[in-house]
MISESE-587054 format. One line per field, with one value per residue (C-alpha): residue number from 1; residue in one letter; chain; x, y, z. Coordinates in steps of 0.2 Angstrom, whole numbers, padded with zeros to 4 digits. Layout:
% MISESE-587054
pos	NUM, ...
code	a, ...
unit	A, ...
X	X, ...
Y	Y, ...
Z	Z, ...
***
This chain:
% MISESE-587054
pos	1, 2, 3, 4, 5, 6, 7, 8, 9, 10, 11, 12, 13, 14, 15, 16, 17, 18, 19, 20, 21, 22, 23, 24, 25, 26, 27, 28, 29, 30, 31, 32, 33, 34, 35, 36, 37, 38, 39, 40, 41, 42, 43, 44, 45, 46, 47, 48, 49, 50, 51, 52, 53, 54, 55, 56, 57, 58, 59, 60, 61, 62, 63, 64, 65, 66, 67, 68, 69, 70, 71, 72, 73, 74, 75, 76, 77, 78, 79, 80, 81, 82, 83, 84, 85, 86, 87, 88, 89, 90, 91, 92, 93, 94, 95, 96, 97, 98, 99, 100, 101, 102, 103, 104, 105, 106, 107, 108, 109, 110, 111, 112, 113, 114, 115, 116, 117, 118, 119, 120, 121, 122, 123, 124, 125, 126, 127, 128, 129, 130, 131, 132, 133, 134, 135, 136, 137, 138, 139, 140, 141, 142, 143, 144, 145, 146, 147, 148, 149, 150, 151, 152, 153, 154, 155, 156, 157, 158, 159, 160, 161, 162, 163, 164, 165, 166, 167, 168, 169, 170, 171, 172, 173, 174, 175, 176, 177, 178, 179, 180, 181, 182, 183, 184, 185, 186, 187, 188, 189, 190, 191, 192, 193, 194, 195, 196, 197, 198, 199, 200, 201, 202, 203, 204, 205, 206, 207, 208, 209, 210, 211, 212, 213, 214, 215, 216, 217, 218, 219, 220, 221, 222, 223, 224, 225, 226, 227, 228, 229, 230, 231, 232, 233, 234, 235, 236, 237, 238, 239, 240, 241, 242, 243, 244, 245, 246, 247, 248, 249, 250, 251, 252, 253, 254, 255, 256, 257, 258, 259, 260, 261, 262, 263, 264, 265, 266, 267, 268, 269, 270, 271, 272, 273, 274, 275, 276, 277, 278, 279, 280, 281, 282, 283, 284, 285, 286, 287, 288, 289, 290, 291, 292, 293, 294, 295, 296, 297, 298, 299, 300, 301, 302, 303, 304, 305, 306, 307, 308, 309, 310, 311, 312, 313, 314, 315, 316, 317, 318, 319, 320, 321, 322, 323, 324, 325, 326, 327, 328, 329, 330, 331, 332, 333, 334, 335, 336, 337, 338, 339, 340, 341, 342, 343, 344, 345, 346, 347, 348, 349, 350, 351, 352, 353, 354, 355, 356, 357, 358, 359, 360, 361, 362, 363, 364, 365, 366, 367, 368, 369, 370, 371, 372, 373, 374, 375, 376, 377, 378, 379, 380, 381, 382, 383, 384, 385, 386, 387, 388, 389, 390, 391, 392, 393, 394, 395, 396, 397, 398
code	m, k, v, l, v, i, n, a, g, s, s, s, l, k, y, q, l, l, d, p, s, t, e, e, v, l, a, q, g, l, c, e, r, i, g, i, d, g, r, l, t, h, k, i, p, a, t, g, a, k, h, v, f, e, i, p, m, p, t, h, a, e, a, i, q, a, v, l, d, a, l, t, s, a, e, h, g, v, i, k, s, m, s, e, i, e, a, v, g, h, r, v, v, h, g, g, e, k, f, a, k, s, v, k, i, d, s, a, v, m, a, a, m, e, e, c, i, p, l, a, p, l, h, n, p, a, n, l, t, g, i, k, a, c, e, k, v, m, p, g, v, p, m, v, a, v, f, d, t, a, f, h, q, t, m, p, a, k, s, y, i, y, a, l, p, y, e, y, y, e, n, d, k, v, r, r, y, g, f, h, g, t, s, h, k, y, v, a, g, r, a, a, a, m, l, g, k, k, i, e, d, l, k, l, i, s, c, h, l, g, n, g, s, s, i, t, a, v, d, g, g, k, s, v, d, t, t, m, g, f, t, p, l, a, g, v, p, m, g, t, r, s, g, d, l, d, a, g, i, l, e, y, l, m, t, k, y, n, m, d, i, k, e, m, l, n, v, l, n, k, k, s, g, v, q, g, i, s, g, v, s, s, d, f, r, d, l, e, e, a, a, n, n, g, n, q, r, a, a, l, a, l, e, a, f, q, y, s, v, r, k, f, v, g, a, y, a, a, a, m, g, g, v, d, a, i, i, f, t, a, g, v, g, e, n, d, a, n, t, r, m, a, i, a, s, g, l, e, f, m, g, v, e, m, d, a, e, a, n, q, v, r, g, k, e, a, v, i, s, a, a, g, s, k, v, k, v, l, l, i, p, t, n, e, e, l, m, i, a, k, d, t, a, e, i, v, g, k
unit	A, A, A, A, A, A, A, A, A, A, A, A, A, A, A, A, A, A, A, A, A, A, A, A, A, A, A, A, A, A, A, A, A, A, A, A, A, A, A, A, A, A, A, A, A, A, A, A, A, A, A, A, A, A, A, A, A, A, A, A, A, A, A, A, A, A, A, A, A, A, A, A, A, A, A, A, A, A, A, A, A, A, A, A, A, A, A, A, A, A, A, A, A, A, A, A, A, A, A, A, A, A, A, A, A, A, A, A, A, A, A, A, A, A, A, A, A, A, A, A, A, A, A, A, A, A, A, A, A, A, A, A, A, A, A, A, A, A, A, A, A, A, A, A, A, A, A, A, A, A, A, A, A, A, A, A, A, A, A, A, A, A, A, A, A, A, A, A, A, A, A, A, A, A, A, A, A, A, A, A, A, A, A, A, A, A, A, A, A, A, A, A, A, A, A, A, A, A, A, A, A, A, A, A, A, A, A, A, A, A, A, A, A, A, A, A, A, A, A, A, A, A, A, A, A, A, A, A, A, A, A, A, A, A, A, A, A, A, A, A, A, A, A, A, A, A, A, A, A, A, A, A, A, A, A, A, A, A, A, A, A, A, A, A, A, A, A, A, A, A, A, A, A, A, A, A, A, A, A, A, A, A, A, A, A, A, A, A, A, A, A, A, A, A, A, A, A, A, A, A, A, A, A, A, A, A, A, A, A, A, A, A, A, A, A, A, A, A, A, A, A, A, A, A, A, A, A, A, A, A, A, A, A, A, A, A, A, A, A, A, A, A, A, A, A, A, A, A, A, A, A, A, A, A, A, A, A, A, A, A, A, A, A, A, A, A, A, A, A, A, A, A, A, A, A, A, A, A, A, A, A, A, A, A, A, A, A, A, A, A, A, A, A, A, A, A, A, A
X	0893, 0910, 0920, 0938, 0942, 0960, 0970, 0984, 0999, 1015, 1025, 1011, 0994, 0982, 0968, 0952, 0939, 0922, 0904, 0897, 0878, 0885, 0900, 0913, 0931, 0935, 0954, 0966, 0983, 0996, 1009, 1024, 1039, 1033, 1045, 1058, 1056, 1039, 1031, 1013, 1006, 0990, 0980, 0963, 0953, 0940, 0956, 0968, 0981, 0995, 1005, 1020, 1028, 1043, 1034, 1043, 1033, 1041, 1023, 1006, 1000, 1012, 1004, 0986, 0991, 0998, 0982, 0971, 0984, 0983, 0964, 0961, 0974, 0970, 0980, 0977, 0964, 0946, 0937, 0937, 0939, 0942, 0925, 0916, 0925, 0908, 0917, 0932, 0930, 0945, 0950, 0955, 0961, 0956, 0941, 0940, 0924, 0920, 0914, 0902, 0900, 0907, 0906, 0909, 0925, 0924, 0936, 0927, 0929, 0948, 0951, 0942, 0955, 0971, 0966, 0963, 0982, 0988, 0976, 0987, 1002, 1008, 0991, 0980, 0993, 0996, 0978, 0977, 0990, 0980, 0965, 0975, 0983, 0967, 0958, 0973, 0972, 0953, 0946, 0929, 0924, 0916, 0925, 0919, 0929, 0927, 0934, 0941, 0935, 0916, 0909, 0914, 0906, 0889, 0899, 0891, 0902, 0904, 0913, 0925, 0930, 0946, 0947, 0959, 0957, 0943, 0951, 0962, 0945, 0937, 0953, 0965, 0951, 0961, 0946, 0945, 0941, 0944, 0948, 0945, 0926, 0924, 0928, 0916, 0902, 0904, 0904, 0890, 0879, 0882, 0881, 0864, 0860, 0867, 0856, 0840, 0838, 0836, 0854, 0844, 0838, 0855, 0869, 0886, 0904, 0915, 0931, 0945, 0961, 0976, 0993, 0984, 0969, 0953, 0935, 0920, 0902, 0888, 0872, 0859, 0870, 0879, 0896, 0895, 0912, 0929, 0946, 0956, 0959, 0966, 0977, 0978, 0991, 0976, 0966, 0971, 0992, 0995, 1009, 1020, 1009, 1009, 0990, 0985, 0997, 1000, 1006, 1017, 1028, 1035, 1042, 1049, 1058, 1062, 1071, 1081, 1088, 1088, 1076, 1064, 1047, 1049, 1062, 1047, 1034, 1045, 1046, 1028, 1021, 1036, 1045, 1029, 1014, 1016, 1033, 1039, 1033, 1038, 1054, 1051, 1039, 1023, 1016, 1004, 1009, 1025, 1021, 1010, 1022, 1037, 1024, 1023, 1042, 1041, 1045, 1037, 1038, 1028, 1015, 1014, 1013, 0995, 0989, 0990, 0984, 0968, 0964, 0965, 0951, 0941, 0941, 0934, 0921, 0914, 0917, 0908, 0893, 0891, 0891, 0878, 0867, 0869, 0875, 0867, 0882, 0902, 0909, 0929, 0937, 0953, 0970, 0970, 0951, 0945, 0961, 0968, 0957, 0966, 0964, 0946, 0945, 0955, 0946, 0929, 0933, 0932, 0915, 0903, 0896, 0888, 0880, 0893, 0896, 0908, 0908, 0927, 0924, 0914, 0927, 0938, 0935, 0946, 0944, 0924, 0908, 0902, 0893, 0907, 0895, 0886, 0868, 0862, 0876, 0863, 0876, 0881, 0898, 0901, 0917, 0915, 0929, 0930, 0928, 0932, 0934, 0915, 0909, 0920, 0913, 0895, 0897, 0904, 0890, 0877, 0883, 0886, 0870, 0862
Y	0810, 0812, 0818, 0820, 0835, 0831, 0847, 0838, 0847, 0841, 0838, 0840, 0838, 0846, 0839, 0841, 0829, 0838, 0833, 0843, 0842, 0852, 0861, 0853, 0851, 0834, 0835, 0844, 0844, 0846, 0831, 0841, 0834, 0820, 0814, 0820, 0811, 0818, 0827, 0826, 0842, 0834, 0846, 0843, 0859, 0855, 0852, 0863, 0848, 0847, 0833, 0833, 0816, 0812, 0798, 0793, 0798, 0791, 0796, 0802, 0785, 0785, 0802, 0797, 0782, 0793, 0804, 0788, 0782, 0797, 0799, 0783, 0783, 0776, 0791, 0807, 0800, 0807, 0791, 0774, 0766, 0771, 0764, 0781, 0789, 0789, 0799, 0810, 0827, 0833, 0850, 0850, 0868, 0865, 0857, 0868, 0866, 0849, 0853, 0867, 0857, 0845, 0827, 0809, 0801, 0787, 0782, 0793, 0809, 0806, 0802, 0821, 0828, 0820, 0830, 0846, 0846, 0858, 0871, 0869, 0860, 0862, 0860, 0845, 0833, 0835, 0834, 0816, 0812, 0814, 0805, 0789, 0788, 0789, 0776, 0766, 0766, 0767, 0755, 0757, 0774, 0786, 0801, 0819, 0831, 0851, 0863, 0880, 0883, 0877, 0891, 0900, 0891, 0901, 0916, 0922, 0920, 0940, 0937, 0924, 0927, 0935, 0943, 0932, 0923, 0911, 0897, 0897, 0896, 0884, 0872, 0875, 0883, 0899, 0906, 0916, 0902, 0908, 0901, 0903, 0898, 0887, 0902, 0914, 0902, 0900, 0919, 0922, 0910, 0916, 0934, 0929, 0921, 0937, 0948, 0936, 0936, 0922, 0921, 0923, 0940, 0948, 0957, 0953, 0957, 0944, 0951, 0937, 0946, 0937, 0934, 0927, 0937, 0938, 0948, 0939, 0947, 0937, 0939, 0928, 0915, 0914, 0921, 0933, 0936, 0937, 0945, 0931, 0922, 0907, 0906, 0912, 0926, 0938, 0951, 0965, 0964, 0950, 0946, 0940, 0940, 0954, 0952, 0961, 0971, 0974, 0959, 0968, 0972, 0951, 0956, 0971, 0965, 0946, 0954, 0967, 0955, 0939, 0930, 0914, 0912, 0901, 0916, 0928, 0919, 0917, 0935, 0938, 0924, 0923, 0942, 0954, 0961, 0970, 0963, 0969, 0986, 0986, 0979, 0973, 0959, 0951, 0951, 0964, 0967, 0968, 0982, 0992, 0994, 0999, 1011, 1018, 1021, 1030, 1019, 1026, 1010, 0999, 1013, 1014, 0994, 0994, 1008, 1000, 0985, 0994, 1005, 0990, 0980, 0997, 0998, 0980, 0983, 0997, 0989, 0972, 0985, 0992, 0975, 0969, 0983, 0987, 0980, 0975, 0969, 0971, 0955, 0954, 0937, 0927, 0932, 0951, 0953, 0945, 0954, 0972, 0983, 0998, 0988, 0985, 1005, 1010, 1001, 1004, 1023, 1028, 1019, 1032, 1038, 1021, 1020, 1012, 1020, 1014, 1012, 1015, 1006, 0992, 0990, 0985, 0967, 0951, 0935, 0934, 0938, 0955, 0972, 0985, 0995, 1011, 1009, 1018, 1012, 1007, 0994, 0983, 0979, 0961, 0953, 0934, 0922, 0909, 0891, 0881, 0866, 0866, 0870, 0854, 0843, 0849, 0846, 0830, 0825, 0831, 0822, 0804, 0806, 0806
Z	0756, 0758, 0742, 0741, 0732, 0722, 0712, 0706, 0698, 0690, 0707, 0719, 0723, 0735, 0742, 0752, 0761, 0763, 0766, 0753, 0762, 0778, 0770, 0782, 0779, 0788, 0782, 0769, 0767, 0752, 0745, 0738, 0730, 0717, 0709, 0720, 0739, 0744, 0759, 0765, 0775, 0783, 0792, 0802, 0803, 0818, 0828, 0822, 0820, 0809, 0803, 0790, 0786, 0774, 0763, 0746, 0732, 0715, 0708, 0711, 0714, 0730, 0733, 0732, 0744, 0757, 0757, 0760, 0773, 0783, 0779, 0787, 0800, 0818, 0826, 0814, 0802, 0799, 0792, 0797, 0781, 0763, 0758, 0767, 0752, 0741, 0727, 0719, 0711, 0701, 0697, 0679, 0669, 0652, 0645, 0630, 0619, 0624, 0639, 0645, 0663, 0676, 0670, 0678, 0671, 0660, 0644, 0632, 0644, 0645, 0627, 0627, 0639, 0632, 0617, 0626, 0632, 0618, 0624, 0642, 0640, 0658, 0666, 0660, 0658, 0678, 0681, 0671, 0680, 0696, 0690, 0684, 0700, 0709, 0698, 0702, 0721, 0722, 0708, 0708, 0715, 0702, 0698, 0693, 0683, 0685, 0673, 0675, 0658, 0659, 0667, 0652, 0639, 0641, 0632, 0615, 0598, 0600, 0617, 0614, 0594, 0591, 0577, 0568, 0551, 0555, 0551, 0566, 0576, 0564, 0563, 0576, 0592, 0595, 0604, 0619, 0633, 0651, 0666, 0687, 0681, 0697, 0708, 0697, 0696, 0716, 0722, 0709, 0718, 0735, 0729, 0724, 0742, 0750, 0739, 0744, 0724, 0709, 0702, 0684, 0689, 0693, 0684, 0692, 0690, 0699, 0702, 0706, 0712, 0715, 0710, 0694, 0692, 0680, 0679, 0673, 0667, 0675, 0667, 0674, 0681, 0665, 0660, 0647, 0646, 0655, 0654, 0652, 0636, 0623, 0639, 0659, 0650, 0645, 0655, 0669, 0673, 0687, 0698, 0685, 0671, 0659, 0655, 0639, 0627, 0608, 0600, 0590, 0604, 0604, 0588, 0594, 0609, 0602, 0587, 0598, 0610, 0601, 0610, 0604, 0608, 0623, 0631, 0625, 0633, 0650, 0651, 0650, 0661, 0674, 0673, 0668, 0679, 0695, 0698, 0681, 0682, 0700, 0701, 0721, 0720, 0714, 0731, 0734, 0752, 0747, 0735, 0747, 0759, 0745, 0740, 0757, 0758, 0743, 0731, 0715, 0705, 0714, 0718, 0699, 0698, 0712, 0701, 0683, 0691, 0699, 0684, 0674, 0687, 0685, 0666, 0665, 0677, 0667, 0651, 0658, 0666, 0648, 0640, 0652, 0650, 0669, 0686, 0701, 0712, 0709, 0720, 0727, 0730, 0730, 0738, 0735, 0732, 0750, 0759, 0753, 0758, 0750, 0732, 0734, 0739, 0724, 0710, 0718, 0721, 0702, 0700, 0707, 0690, 0689, 0706, 0717, 0736, 0747, 0766, 0771, 0787, 0781, 0769, 0784, 0783, 0779, 0772, 0778, 0768, 0770, 0762, 0757, 0749, 0758, 0762, 0749, 0736, 0721, 0716, 0729, 0732, 0740, 0748, 0745, 0750, 0737, 0739, 0723, 0733, 0740, 0721, 0713, 0729, 0726, 0708, 0711, 0724, 0711, 0697, 0706, 0716, 0698
***
């Protein structure tokens, strides 16, 4: 089965055409500047070919059509006709409490996703636009929604409830939802395979570390706690996001600098995190270079990030009553050996022993803890598109 995976943003659309059974990526690419002019970058991994086209894309429907034209092109296509695409998997950011797993899209599902828009006003409308565009251009092709929040719906109430008046949960659904669920689910499954054990028998801590970061406790294959909350703003400091902080700071700064809530949230989402501390960059590579050249604020930003991740790892080990393996994934987790070592080096008390030589690896599956380490430390590149494709194939296959 060939599955087209779509990740639609407000003015962009990422795609991959995969065969979930072989895990082969046949083609992948990006539509940019939708609603402005339109650019398609189309890549064929098997040959390394890359094609860039300037194509008018007034809406997402034209972007989807451009993708299908590229996939079926006699010159640079990978399939003969659209009929070879048997299903489409859509990444959807927020499923609220309505969706605890991936689902085949129908009118009822679309209505339920519309109801979740207030929970993710920046992302869900774009995701829905991508689905509607596909329905217009690919009528009759089965489609599946895969939610970033779904994996975390197994969290118990004690993990997701906030200590606010309970009616805010009952009436307004204010609770911890968590994000990056597709990534955490994928790497947890790969960890079980690497360790040669059933996932039901494992306690795992998944560290998805990138410009957006979240840590998840996975007990027996189920998410039982995660650092991101009602929004992706919570948890550890990130590239430009503050992570957890005292809510009283908002009132203090808004009053002192005469900011409204939109201005304050812009500070918390786009001007904070390691960029805010360092004043240098949100890119960890830039921070390491600056720190190595004596920039103390860049060094402080890295230390604050590493310390926060280490605290959550310790907390989640306590929450689960132990841990069998710690997973590093996503851009920073997969590629930054120094950050991995700095985080893990404070965890010897709970049975973590790193192998400095094994840790010198980027972007490929590896055991990076010492042979005698009681708790294994794994590097596992995430693959959300493959997870979406597999979920889609399984649901459509039924």
